[in-house]
VEXTI-441124 format. One record per residue (C-alpha): residue number from 1; residue in one letter; chain; x, y, z. Coordinates in nm, 4 decimals, decimal comma, m for minus. Example, Ala and Ser with C-alpha at 12.3 -4.5 7.8 and 13.67 -1.06 7.14 Angstrom:
BEGIN
1_A_A_1,2300_m0,4500_0,7800
2_S_A_1,3670_m0,1060_0,7140
***
This chain:
BEGIN
1_M_A_m5,1647_5,6652_0,7803
2_A_A_m5,2950_5,7576_0,4496
3_L_A_m5,1398_5,6281_0,1491
4_S_A_m5,0135_5,8623_m0,1317
5_R_A_m5,1840_5,9792_m0,4249
6_K_A_m4,9603_5,8067_m0,6127
7_V_A_m5,0082_5,4734_m0,4786
8_Q_A_m5,4153_5,5245_m0,4571
9_Q_A_m5,4530_5,5653_m0,8209
10_V_A_m5,2637_5,2414_m0,9089
11_Q_A_m5,5102_4,9655_m1,0502
12_P_A_m5,4684_4,6098_m0,8999
13_S_A_m5,3419_4,3208_m1,1096
14_A_A_m5,5557_4,1684_m1,3596
15_T_A_m5,6595_3,8552_m1,1728
16_L_A_m5,6138_4,0069_m0,8161
17_A_A_m6,0127_4,0857_m0,7059
18_M_A_m6,1189_3,7717_m0,9020
19_S_A_m5,8717_3,5399_m0,7721
20_S_A_m5,9545_3,6309_m0,3888
21_K_A_m6,2950_3,5766_m0,4642
22_T_A_m6,1855_3,2378_m0,6379
23_K_A_m5,9716_3,1387_m0,3254
24_E_A_m6,2577_3,2235_m0,0949
25_M_A_m6,5182_3,0010_m0,2820
26_I_A_m6,2367_2,6940_m0,3127
27_A_A_m6,1951_2,7309_0,0962
28_K_A_m6,5523_2,6887_0,1531
29_G_A_m6,5378_2,3594_m0,0503
30_I_A_m6,6782_2,4608_m0,3558
31_D_A_m6,5623_2,3128_m0,6809
32_V_A_m6,4282_2,6076_m0,8771
33_I_A_m6,2514_2,5293_m1,2059
34_N_A_m5,9739_2,8361_m1,2163
35_L_A_m5,9123_2,9272_m1,5680
36_S_A_m5,7768_3,2898_m1,4520
37_I_A_m5,4459_3,2298_m1,3549
38_G_A_m5,1352_3,3001_m1,6056
39_E_A_m4,8989_3,0311_m1,4722
40_P_A_m4,8059_2,6581_m1,5990
41_D_A_m4,9973_2,3839_m1,4042
42_F_A_m4,6835_2,1763_m1,4127
43_T_A_m4,4246_2,1489_m1,1459
44_T_A_m4,0555_2,2631_m1,1765
45_P_A_m3,8735_1,9919_m1,3577
46_K_A_m3,6895_1,7541_m1,1191
47_A_A_m3,3446_1,8291_m1,2384
48_I_A_m3,3946_2,2074_m1,1867
49_G_A_m3,5314_2,1409_m0,8046
50_D_A_m3,2375_1,8976_m0,7586
51_A_A_m2,9797_2,1779_m0,8536
52_A_A_m3,1609_2,4062_m0,6244
53_I_A_m3,1079_2,1488_m0,3367
54_A_A_m2,7580_2,0965_m0,4258
55_A_A_m2,6815_2,4418_m0,3972
56_I_A_m2,8531_2,4564_m0,0332
57_N_A_m2,6685_2,1643_0,0572
58_S_A_m2,3121_2,3039_m0,0466
59_G_A_m2,3689_2,6225_0,1157
60_K_A_m2,3460_2,8234_m0,1864
61_A_A_m2,6855_2,9532_m0,1618
62_S_A_m2,6482_3,0930_0,1793
63_F_A_m2,4649_3,3814_0,0643
64_Y_A_m2,5196_3,7168_m0,1281
65_T_A_m2,4623_3,7421_m0,4891
66_P_A_m2,4207_4,0479_m0,6969
67_A_A_m2,7300_4,2317_m0,7326
68_G_A_m2,7648_4,2014_m1,1153
69_G_A_m2,7134_3,8121_m1,0591
70_L_A_m2,4585_3,5461_m1,0462
71_P_A_m2,1754_3,5992_m1,3297
72_E_A_m2,2412_3,2233_m1,4564
73_L_A_m2,6009_3,3011_m1,4695
74_K_A_m2,5455_3,5810_m1,6916
75_T_A_m2,3387_3,3835_m1,9217
76_A_A_m2,5992_3,1104_m1,9314
77_I_A_m2,8645_3,3716_m2,0344
78_R_A_m2,6497_3,5003_m2,3070
79_A_A_m2,5833_3,1517_m2,4227
80_R_A_m2,9589_3,0901_m2,4220
81_I_A_m3,0277_3,3974_m2,6190
82_K_A_m2,7624_3,3292_m2,8479
83_A_A_m2,8979_2,9729_m2,9340
84_E_A_m3,2633_3,0787_m2,9359
85_D_A_m3,2333_3,4218_m3,1269
86_G_A_m2,8876_3,4105_m3,2667
87_V_A_m2,7568_3,7453_m3,1198
88_D_A_m2,4564_3,8367_m2,9053
89_Y_A_m2,4411_4,0225_m2,5537
90_R_A_m2,1949_4,1045_m2,3209
91_Q_A_m2,2037_4,0325_m1,9843
92_N_A_m2,2569_4,4147_m1,8863
93_Q_A_m2,5559_4,4035_m2,1072
94_V_A_m2,7570_4,1745_m1,8847
95_I_A_m2,9138_4,1832_m1,5500
96_V_A_m3,1091_3,9172_m1,3524
97_T_A_m3,4167_4,0211_m1,1429
98_D_A_m3,6740_3,9086_m0,9291
99_G_A_m3,9041_3,7927_m1,1794
100_A_A_m3,9658_3,9439_m1,5390
101_K_A_m4,2559_4,1803_m1,3592
102_F_A_m3,9824_4,3408_m1,1457
103_A_A_m3,7464_4,3714_m1,4717
104_L_A_m4,0280_4,5771_m1,6626
105_F_A_m4,0781_4,7781_m1,3330
106_L_A_m3,7165_4,8645_m1,3263
107_I_A_m3,7121_4,9288_m1,6786
108_F_A_m3,9768_5,2065_m1,6429
109_Q_A_m3,8232_5,3538_m1,3281
110_V_A_m3,4937_5,3924_m1,5143
111_I_A_m3,6183_5,5224_m1,8578
112_L_A_m3,9223_5,7616_m1,7757
113_N_A_m3,9036_6,1052_m1,6492
114_P_A_m4,2356_6,2866_m1,5439
115_G_A_m4,4354_6,3629_m1,8362
116_D_A_m4,3037_6,0980_m2,0731
117_N_A_m4,5376_5,8528_m2,2030
118_V_A_m4,5062_5,4591_m2,3394
119_L_A_m4,7056_5,3463_m2,5984
120_L_A_m4,9088_5,0090_m2,5111
121_P_A_m5,0770_4,8280_m2,7849
122_E_A_m5,4237_4,6854_m2,6759
123_P_A_m5,4751_4,4440_m2,5345
124_F_A_m5,2178_4,4843_m2,2569
125_W_A_m5,1161_4,3262_m1,9634
126_V_A_m5,2556_4,5607_m1,6996
127_S_A_m4,9021_4,5991_m1,4924
128_Y_A_m4,7641_4,7752_m1,7928
129_S_A_m4,9790_5,0868_m1,7303
130_E_A_m4,9512_5,0718_m1,3727
131_Q_A_m4,5844_5,0582_m1,3521
132_V_A_m4,5667_5,3612_m1,6001
133_R_A_m4,7885_5,5289_m1,3903
134_L_A_m4,5802_5,4599_m1,0838
135_A_A_m4,2586_5,5795_m1,2569
136_G_A_m4,4402_5,8883_m1,3511
137_G_A_m4,5304_5,8289_m1,6742
138_Q_A_m4,8181_5,8500_m1,8777
139_P_A_m4,9410_5,5138_m2,0509
140_L_A_m5,1037_5,5579_m2,4013
141_A_A_m5,3240_5,2888_m2,5247
142_I_A_m5,3034_5,2102_m2,8576
143_K_A_m5,5998_5,0308_m3,0451
144_A_A_m5,5152_4,8009_m3,3317
145_S_A_m5,6982_4,9042_m3,6421
146_G_A_m5,7310_4,5424_m3,7678
147_K_A_m5,9210_4,2646_m3,6244
148_D_A_m5,6081_4,0489_m3,5001
149_H_A_m5,4958_4,2625_m3,1899
150_K_A_m5,1432_4,3430_m3,3650
151_V_A_m5,0850_4,7104_m3,4049
152_T_A_m4,9278_4,8884_m3,7066
153_V_A_m4,6918_5,1598_m3,7563
154_A_A_m4,9815_5,3758_m3,8579
155_D_A_m5,1481_5,2687_m3,5205
156_L_A_m4,8540_5,3859_m3,3248
157_E_A_m4,7723_5,6747_m3,5401
158_Q_A_m5,1445_5,8234_m3,4727
159_M_A_m5,0636_5,8344_m3,1138
160_R_A_m4,6902_5,9255_m3,1001
161_T_A_m4,5851_6,2667_m2,9382
162_P_A_m4,2767_6,4572_m2,8525
163_Q_A_m4,3003_6,3096_m2,4903
164_T_A_m4,2947_5,9230_m2,6507
165_Q_A_m3,9928_5,7447_m2,4733
166_A_A_m4,0959_5,3882_m2,5185
167_M_A_m4,3239_5,1187_m2,6615
168_V_A_m4,4151_4,7781_m2,5378
169_I_A_m4,4412_4,4870_m2,7613
170_N_A_m4,5544_4,1453_m2,6157
171_S_A_m4,5236_3,8649_m2,8581
172_P_A_m4,6672_3,5813_m2,8013
173_Q_A_m4,9482_3,8375_m2,6694
174_N_A_m5,0891_3,8138_m2,3172
175_P_A_m5,3998_3,7774_m2,3233
176_S_A_m5,4700_3,7128_m2,7085
177_G_A_m5,1733_3,4562_m2,7566
178_L_A_m5,1331_3,6141_m3,0970
179_L_A_m4,7869_3,6394_m3,2336
180_Y_A_m4,6506_3,9006_m3,4462
181_T_A_m4,4737_3,7983_m3,7740
182_A_A_m4,0779_3,9188_m3,8384
183_E_A_m4,2139_4,1203_m4,1105
184_E_A_m4,4560_4,3066_m3,8750
185_L_A_m4,1916_4,3356_m3,6084
186_R_A_m3,9433_4,4604_m3,8421
187_E_A_m4,1662_4,7438_m3,9668
188_L_A_m4,2222_4,8471_m3,5851
189_G_A_m3,8715_4,8155_m3,5197
190_N_A_m3,7573_5,0498_m3,7949
191_W_A_m4,0352_5,2875_m3,6916
192_A_A_m3,8849_5,3071_m3,3399
193_V_A_m3,5532_5,3603_m3,4604
194_A_A_m3,6451_5,6465_m3,7006
195_H_A_m3,8069_5,8117_m3,4046
196_D_A_m3,5671_5,7092_m3,1247
197_I_A_m3,8281_5,5359_m2,9217
198_L_A_m3,7115_5,2740_m2,6871
199_I_A_m3,8771_4,9004_m2,7554
200_V_A_m3,9574_4,7188_m2,4595
201_A_A_m3,9857_4,3847_m2,6032
202_D_A_m4,1619_4,1299_m2,3652
203_D_A_m4,0665_3,7712_m2,4827
204_I_A_m4,1921_3,6022_m2,1799
205_Y_A_m4,3678_3,3598_m2,3670
206_S_A_m4,1286_3,3156_m2,6570
207_N_A_m4,0635_2,9165_m2,5926
208_L_A_m4,4738_2,8894_m2,6087
209_V_A_m4,5663_2,8662_m2,9621
210_Y_A_m4,7676_2,6161_m3,1242
211_N_A_m4,8693_2,4370_m3,4469
212_G_A_m4,5701_2,5399_m3,6798
213_N_A_m4,5747_2,9057_m3,6152
214_Q_A_m4,2523_3,0579_m3,5568
215_F_A_m4,1490_3,2810_m3,2948
216_T_A_m3,9244_3,5854_m3,3755
217_S_A_m3,7535_3,8304_m3,1307
218_L_A_m3,7121_4,2015_m3,2386
219_V_A_m3,3306_4,1826_m3,1160
220_S_A_m3,2798_3,9454_m3,4281
221_L_A_m3,3857_4,1944_m3,6849
222_G_A_m3,0554_4,3811_m3,7292
223_E_A_m2,8202_4,5538_m3,5059
224_A_A_m2,9994_4,9020_m3,5169
225_I_A_m3,3295_4,7291_m3,4012
226_K_A_m3,1270_4,5127_m3,1206
227_K_A_m2,9716_4,8356_m3,0037
228_Q_A_m3,3097_5,0185_m2,9510
229_T_A_m3,4585_4,7050_m2,7837
230_L_A_m3,4612_4,6126_m2,4251
231_L_A_m3,5363_4,2363_m2,4247
232_V_A_m3,7262_4,1144_m2,1064
233_T_A_m3,7816_3,7426_m2,0279
234_G_A_m3,7265_3,4865_m1,7680
235_V_A_m3,7695_3,1395_m1,6577
236_S_A_m4,1208_3,1376_m1,4971
237_K_A_m4,3210_3,0236_m1,8523
238_T_A_m4,0635_2,7876_m1,9986
239_Y_A_m3,9624_2,6110_m1,7184
240_A_A_m4,2671_2,6126_m1,4641
241_M_A_m4,1022_2,8187_m1,2333
242_T_A_m4,3419_3,1193_m1,1642
243_G_A_m4,2690_3,0755_m0,8012
244_W_A_m3,9037_3,0964_m0,8222
245_R_A_m3,9058_3,4744_m0,9447
246_I_A_m3,6377_3,4942_m1,1740
247_G_A_m3,6299_3,7098_m1,5111
248_Y_A_m3,3794_3,9114_m1,6763
249_V_A_m3,3188_4,1964_m1,9275
250_L_A_m3,0897_4,2393_m2,2061
251_G_A_m2,9847_4,5948_m2,3544
252_D_A_m2,8005_4,8919_m2,3560
253_P_A_m2,5097_4,8611_m2,0985
254_Q_A_m2,6096_5,2089_m1,9582
255_I_A_m2,9777_5,1175_m1,8936
256_I_A_m2,8865_4,8070_m1,7638
257_K_A_m2,6100_4,9715_m1,5068
258_A_A_m2,8916_5,2238_m1,4065
259_M_A_m3,1323_4,9156_m1,3338
260_N_A_m2,8675_4,7489_m1,1628
261_T_A_m2,8371_5,0324_m0,9088
262_V_A_m3,2067_5,0851_m0,8599
263_A_A_m3,2186_4,6862_m0,7749
264_S_A_m2,9429_4,7200_m0,5517
265_H_A_m3,1246_4,9794_m0,3385
266_A_A_m3,4755_4,8070_m0,3614
267_T_A_m3,3977_4,4330_m0,3494
268_G_A_m3,0491_4,3681_m0,3543
269_N_A_m2,9853_4,0308_m0,5356
270_P_A_m3,2467_3,7868_m0,6575
271_A_A_m3,2782_3,4907_m0,4422
272_A_A_m2,9362_3,2810_m0,4785
273_V_A_m3,1099_2,9524_m0,4565
274_S_A_m3,3459_3,0627_m0,7214
275_Q_A_m3,0424_3,1710_m0,9556
276_Y_A_m2,8743_2,8249_m0,9142
277_A_A_m3,2005_2,6678_m1,0280
278_A_A_m3,2521_2,9114_m1,3156
279_L_A_m2,8947_2,8031_m1,4114
280_A_A_m2,9635_2,4332_m1,4452
281_G_A_m3,2935_2,5206_m1,6405
282_L_A_m3,1041_2,7266_m1,8917
283_N_A_m2,7993_2,5080_m1,9248
284_G_A_m3,0200_2,1936_m1,9500
285_D_A_m3,1462_1,9883_m2,2280
286_Q_A_m3,4800_2,1674_m2,2657
287_K_A_m3,6829_1,8410_m2,2952
288_D_A_m3,8910_1,8835_m2,0073
289_A_A_m3,9634_2,2451_m2,1647
290_E_A_m4,0533_2,0898_m2,4732
291_K_A_m4,2638_1,8280_m2,3106
292_M_A_m4,4780_2,1147_m2,1634
293_R_A_m4,5133_2,3110_m2,4796
294_L_A_m4,6403_1,9867_m2,6657
295_A_A_m4,8829_1,9684_m2,3698
296_F_A_m5,0022_2,3071_m2,4073
297_E_A_m5,0268_2,2792_m2,8047
298_K_A_m5,2508_1,9800_m2,7573
299_R_A_m5,4641_2,1496_m2,5028
300_L_A_m5,5196_2,4672_m2,7343
301_N_A_m5,6334_2,2424_m3,0323
302_L_A_m5,9133_2,0576_m2,8217
303_L_A_m6,0178_2,3657_m2,6471
304_Y_A_m6,0071_2,6256_m2,9146
305_P_A_m6,2963_2,4853_m3,1525
306_K_A_m6,5130_2,4075_m2,8300
307_I_A_m6,4869_2,7782_m2,7247
308_Q_A_m6,5622_2,8896_m3,0941
309_S_A_m6,8917_2,6888_m3,0877
310_L_A_m7,0016_2,8759_m2,7726
311_P_A_m7,3057_3,0943_m2,8153
312_G_A_m7,2180_3,4818_m2,8370
313_F_A_m6,8338_3,4131_m2,8400
314_E_A_m6,6545_3,5404_m3,1276
315_I_A_m6,2634_3,4676_m3,1697
316_E_A_m6,1074_3,6453_m3,4881
317_T_A_m5,7723_3,4479_m3,5095
318_K_A_m5,6526_3,1186_m3,3427
319_P_A_m5,3959_3,1798_m3,0911
320_Q_A_m5,0506_3,0754_m3,1913
321_G_A_m4,8698_3,0926_m2,8533
322_A_A_m4,8779_3,1800_m2,4651
323_F_A_m5,1590_2,9720_m2,3045
324_Y_A_m5,4566_3,2151_m2,3141
325_I_A_m5,7795_3,2233_m2,5607
326_F_A_m5,9403_3,5624_m2,5841
327_P_A_m6,2875_3,5520_m2,7323
328_K_A_m6,5232_3,8665_m2,7777
329_V_A_m6,8327_3,7894_m2,5550
330_K_A_m7,0335_4,1200_m2,6207
331_Q_A_m7,3083_3,9050_m2,7858
332_A_A_m7,3003_3,6519_m2,5150
333_V_A_m7,3044_3,9106_m2,2245
334_A_A_m7,6356_4,0846_m2,3780
335_Q_A_m7,7928_3,7420_m2,4625
336_C_A_m7,7500_3,6404_m2,1048
337_G_A_m7,9125_3,9585_m1,9664
338_Y_A_m7,6034_4,1383_m1,8297
339_S_A_m7,4844_4,4962_m1,8817
340_T_A_m7,1226_4,4442_m1,8660
341_T_A_m6,8635_4,1960_m1,8901
342_E_A_m6,7773_4,2030_m1,5287
343_E_A_m7,1394_4,0944_m1,4227
344_F_A_m7,1055_3,8312_m1,6733
345_V_A_m6,7772_3,6857_m1,5401
346_E_A_m6,9045_3,7344_m1,1784
347_A_A_m7,1983_3,5364_m1,2362
348_L_A_m7,0071_3,2567_m1,4327
349_L_A_m6,7968_3,2295_m1,1170
350_E_A_m7,0696_3,2248_m0,8784
351_E_A_m7,3277_3,0034_m1,0582
352_A_A_m7,1172_2,7688_m1,2786
353_H_A_m6,8065_2,7781_m1,0781
354_V_A_m6,5778_2,8894_m1,3775
355_A_A_m6,3349_3,1679_m1,3108
356_V_A_m6,2219_3,3657_m1,5826
357_V_A_m6,0837_3,7320_m1,6342
358_S_A_m6,2727_4,0297_m1,7986
359_G_A_m6,1024_4,1644_m2,0643
360_R_A_m6,1449_4,5149_m1,9153
361_S_A_m5,8039_4,4257_m1,7220
362_F_A_m5,6629_4,4432_m2,0645
363_G_A_m5,8121_4,7320_m2,1804
364_Q_A_m6,0692_4,5413_m2,3924
365_P_A_m6,4019_4,5293_m2,1912
366_D_A_m6,5978_4,3082_m2,4478
367_Y_A_m6,3664_4,0009_m2,4141
368_I_A_m6,2903_3,7651_m2,1574
369_R_A_m5,9184_3,5770_m2,0821
370_I_A_m5,9298_3,1895_m2,0490
371_S_A_m5,6154_3,0271_m1,9558
372_Y_A_m5,5622_2,6654_m2,0788
373_A_A_m5,2878_2,6185_m1,8388
374_T_A_m5,4698_2,3293_m1,6393
375_D_A_m5,5353_1,9908_m1,7234
376_Q_A_m5,7522_1,8604_m1,9848
377_E_A_m6,0281_1,7147_m1,7639
378_S_A_m6,0806_2,0426_m1,6176
379_L_A_m6,0762_2,2187_m1,9299
380_D_A_m6,3585_1,9872_m2,0681
381_E_A_m6,5794_2,0212_m1,7484
382_A_A_m6,5294_2,4149_m1,7491
383_Y_A_m6,6411_2,4152_m2,1299
384_K_A_m6,9522_2,1945_m2,0135
385_R_A_m7,0342_2,4319_m1,7409
386_T_A_m7,0182_2,7543_m1,9304
387_K_A_m7,2181_2,6040_m2,2122
388_D_A_m7,4694_2,4760_m1,9900
389_F_A_m7,4597_2,8339_m1,8137
390_L_A_m7,5140_3,0007_m2,1514
391_E_A_m7,7930_2,7860_m2,2616
392_T_A_m7,9659_2,8433_m1,9227
393_K_A_m7,9236_3,2112_m1,9263
394_S_A_m8,0212_3,2659_m2,2725
395_K_A_m8,3623_3,1217_m2,2575
***
């Protein structure tokens, strides 16, 4: 049976093709260091796992929950957002979803009509654009006029059309790890309010910020901006719970209600056991989350100067959050005799056994994304292999 044109036109996720090849090499016994994966290398904290086991043993994880999530989990989400961002939400302004990715998917399904467009500042996570297309919308890539991968109002205004329905702001940013300041966000938020453009604030990395930098959520910058914003986040990155698949959205109650309706037809409720686990994470003391954050910060500070020192690698600004470094490698690609970054990335995998992601997946073909969500020994060895690879190819 032939796939519809709509599905055929969708691009694979950022790491799908490379991770398949990486897994194939690992299955053959090849010692590949995988720096292409966007997930913590830590296991879920024990207290969270114990809560899930208790929910199973008590039998309460055996049954359906409301499609939009357990009421007590919604309450915990509201309390956590209040504690971290200083803003209040009502119960009918929260939906729990099967991961933050599905939360984004639901948003675009609900807010977009055919012909609507969404502004996506580059570099952007590839799923944004494909989810917009799946909803019948048009993604519009916005190039930042500065060197730090952060757009300005002028950049957005240049691309705005009467069909612009929304824009996505991801801070800290995947893949660059850069963080928008409160003032930068305020300008963007006020612009969106003035033009009645919805803001999709992807705050999934909000708790992974380093070296004294401060995270600001758009929803904390005044009632008008908060009202215009759909806040998307989840437990995956903060609590090392990528496999549990729990995300959530806070925002306009009419949009949340519509998302709840679509979710009830698409998936029903998120897994009950995962919801009870997330409840434990949100209500816990946050000590394990802080330990993981400090570990990522240490890795960044050790790896960043090494990446800076690699011949042909350029980094405009040190990452401030998430767990990625996004160097420009145009010179390195040319010095090594390759025509494209994809060729360079493939050779680095096949010959040096280091897996990274081409920046083309994020709209920036001259860059690569390096994840430091792995142990320090592996990061040190990956740097050594990459350095040797560059020196050998450049001769």
